[in-house]
C-alpha positions as CSV (number, residue, x, y, z in Angstrom):
1,M,15.6,116.2,-109.9
2,S,16.7,119.7,-109.2
3,E,19.2,121.6,-111.3
4,P,22.8,120.7,-110.5
5,I,24.4,123.0,-108.0
6,R,27.3,124.9,-109.6
7,I,30.4,124.9,-107.4
8,G,33.5,127.0,-108.2
9,L,36.8,125.3,-107.4
10,V,39.9,127.6,-107.4
11,S,43.4,126.5,-106.9
12,I,45.7,129.4,-106.2
13,S,49.4,128.6,-106.7
14,D,52.2,130.3,-108.7
15,R,54.0,127.0,-109.2
16,A,51.0,124.8,-110.1
17,S,49.6,127.5,-112.5
18,D,52.9,127.8,-114.4
19,G,53.3,124.0,-114.7
20,T,56.2,123.6,-112.2
21,Y,54.2,120.9,-110.5
22,E,50.8,119.3,-110.9
23,D,47.9,120.9,-109.1
24,Q,46.5,118.7,-106.3
25,G,43.9,121.1,-104.9
26,I,41.2,120.8,-107.5
27,P,41.4,117.0,-107.8
28,A,41.2,116.7,-104.0
29,L,38.1,118.9,-103.9
30,Q,36.4,117.1,-106.8
31,D,37.1,113.8,-105.2
32,W,35.8,114.8,-101.8
33,L,32.7,116.5,-103.2
34,G,32.0,113.5,-105.3
35,K,31.8,111.4,-102.1
36,A,30.1,113.9,-99.9
37,L,27.3,115.3,-102.1
38,T,24.2,113.4,-103.0
39,S,22.6,116.4,-104.8
40,P,23.6,116.8,-108.5
41,W,26.4,119.2,-108.9
42,S,28.8,120.6,-111.5
43,A,32.2,122.2,-111.1
44,E,33.7,125.4,-112.5
45,T,37.5,125.0,-112.1
46,R,40.2,127.6,-112.2
47,L,43.9,127.3,-111.7
48,I,45.5,130.7,-111.1
49,P,48.7,132.3,-109.7
50,D,48.9,134.2,-106.4
51,E,47.9,137.6,-107.9
52,R,45.4,139.5,-105.8
53,A,43.7,141.3,-108.7
54,L,43.3,138.0,-110.6
55,I,42.0,136.2,-107.6
56,E,39.4,138.9,-107.1
57,R,38.3,138.9,-110.7
58,T,38.1,135.1,-110.7
59,L,35.9,135.0,-107.6
60,V,33.6,137.7,-109.0
61,E,33.3,135.9,-112.3
62,L,32.5,132.6,-110.7
63,V,29.7,134.1,-108.6
64,D,28.3,136.9,-110.8
65,T,28.7,135.3,-114.3
66,A,29.1,131.5,-113.8
67,G,26.3,131.5,-111.2
68,C,28.1,129.4,-108.5
69,S,26.3,128.9,-105.2
70,L,29.5,127.8,-103.5
71,V,33.1,128.6,-104.2
72,L,36.0,126.7,-102.6
73,T,39.5,128.0,-102.9
74,T,42.7,126.3,-102.0
75,G,46.1,127.8,-101.5
76,G,47.5,131.3,-100.7
77,T,46.4,131.6,-97.1
78,G,49.7,131.5,-95.2
79,P,51.8,134.4,-94.0
80,A,54.2,134.5,-97.0
81,V,54.5,137.6,-99.1
82,R,52.7,136.0,-102.1
83,D,49.8,134.6,-99.9
84,V,47.0,137.1,-100.7
85,T,43.9,134.8,-101.0
86,P,42.2,136.1,-97.8
87,E,42.7,139.8,-98.8
88,A,41.2,139.1,-102.2
89,T,38.3,137.2,-100.8
90,L,37.4,139.8,-98.2
91,A,37.6,142.5,-100.8
92,I,34.9,141.0,-103.0
93,G,32.6,139.8,-100.2
94,D,29.4,141.3,-98.9
95,K,29.6,139.7,-95.5
96,E,32.4,138.0,-93.6
97,M,31.6,134.6,-92.0
98,P,34.4,134.4,-89.5
99,G,33.3,131.1,-87.9
100,F,34.5,129.1,-90.9
101,G,38.1,130.3,-90.6
102,E,38.1,129.9,-86.8
103,E,36.8,126.4,-87.0
104,M,39.3,125.3,-89.8
105,R,42.2,126.5,-87.6
106,R,40.8,124.6,-84.6
107,I,40.4,121.4,-86.7
108,S,43.9,121.7,-88.1
109,L,45.4,122.2,-84.7
110,N,44.5,118.6,-84.0
111,F,47.3,117.8,-86.4
112,V,49.9,120.5,-86.7
113,P,50.9,123.5,-84.4
114,T,51.5,125.6,-87.5
115,A,47.7,125.7,-88.1
116,I,47.7,129.0,-86.3
117,L,49.6,130.5,-89.2
118,S,46.7,129.9,-91.5
119,R,44.5,132.9,-92.5
120,Q,41.5,131.2,-94.2
121,V,38.4,133.3,-94.3
122,A,34.9,132.9,-95.7
123,V,32.4,135.4,-97.1
124,I,29.0,135.7,-98.6
125,R,28.8,137.4,-102.1
126,G,25.2,137.6,-103.3
127,K,23.7,134.1,-103.0
128,C,27.1,132.4,-102.8
129,L,29.3,131.2,-100.0
130,I,33.0,131.5,-100.7
131,I,35.4,129.6,-98.4
132,N,39.3,129.6,-98.4
133,L,40.5,126.1,-97.6
134,P,44.0,124.9,-96.8
135,G,46.4,124.0,-99.6
136,Q,47.2,120.3,-98.8
137,P,44.7,117.6,-99.9
138,K,44.8,115.9,-96.5
139,S,44.1,119.2,-94.8
140,I,41.3,120.0,-97.2
141,R,39.6,116.7,-96.3
142,E,40.1,117.1,-92.6
143,T,38.7,120.6,-92.5
144,L,35.6,119.8,-94.6
145,E,34.9,116.4,-93.1
146,G,36.3,116.6,-89.6
147,V,38.5,114.5,-87.3
148,R,37.8,110.8,-86.9
149,D,39.0,108.4,-84.3
150,A,40.6,105.1,-85.2
151,D,37.2,103.4,-85.4
152,G,35.9,105.9,-87.9
153,S,33.7,107.8,-85.5
154,V,33.7,111.6,-85.8
155,R,35.6,113.3,-82.9
156,H,35.5,116.8,-84.3
157,L,32.9,117.8,-86.9
158,G,34.1,119.4,-90.2
159,I,33.0,122.8,-91.5
160,F,30.9,121.3,-94.4
161,A,28.2,120.3,-91.9
162,A,27.2,124.0,-91.8
163,V,27.6,124.8,-95.5
164,P,24.3,123.6,-96.9
165,Y,22.2,125.5,-94.3
166,C,24.3,128.6,-94.9
167,I,23.5,128.4,-98.6
168,D,19.8,127.9,-97.8
169,L,19.9,131.1,-95.7
170,V,21.4,133.2,-98.5
171,G,18.9,132.0,-101.1
172,G,20.9,129.3,-102.8
173,P,19.9,125.7,-103.8
174,Y,19.1,123.0,-101.3
175,I,22.2,120.7,-100.9
176,E,22.0,117.2,-99.6
177,T,25.0,115.1,-98.3
178,D,26.0,111.5,-97.7
179,D,25.7,111.2,-93.9
180,A,28.5,108.7,-93.9
181,V,30.9,111.3,-95.1
182,I,29.5,114.5,-93.6
183,K,26.0,115.0,-92.2
184,A,24.6,118.4,-93.1
185,F,23.1,120.1,-90.1
186,R,19.8,122.0,-90.4
187,P,17.2,123.0,-87.8
188,K,14.2,120.7,-88.0
189,H,12.0,123.3,-89.7
190,A,14.6,123.6,-92.6
191,I,14.8,119.9,-93.4
192,R,13.1,118.8,-96.6
193,P,12.1,115.2,-97.5
194,K,14.9,113.3,-99.2
195,Q,14.9,113.6,-103.0
196,G,15.1,110.8,-105.3
């Protein structure tokens, strides 16, 4: 078996970080990844307030020191004054990956018209993909996994379908998924035999 993929999970919330309410973002991410990934993985979790400098330092630490190949953030992507996650993410990235934010908004518009107020972004830093996700557990699942019809068939594919190949392209580890949750898309030449 290959080394576990290290994934940073960052929940950005003033109220959750000060204990006003229990964080739901990190548990939702851990639960979804536990179902979606068949490759071994480990999580580096951080619960922090909406402070731009702290968000920047946390993202840099997760990539440069902790060695994460994927970092998923939740929270702080709306239009409110304290919502600064996208600015912090863009500030520490080497390359912006605008398709992720565009697609997350398109998916969320299937459910709420206020999805257009969301400002999620994604960037590459070194060999790591960093993606800002929505704040609500239901929205996290929908954007990662996609929109399903009543019979369970996928009507609108989620963004995670593109994540493993993106990580391949930047030199990160090969990630495999459970096709029943989200089928990772790779061109034929990039598909390796199943491990295990």
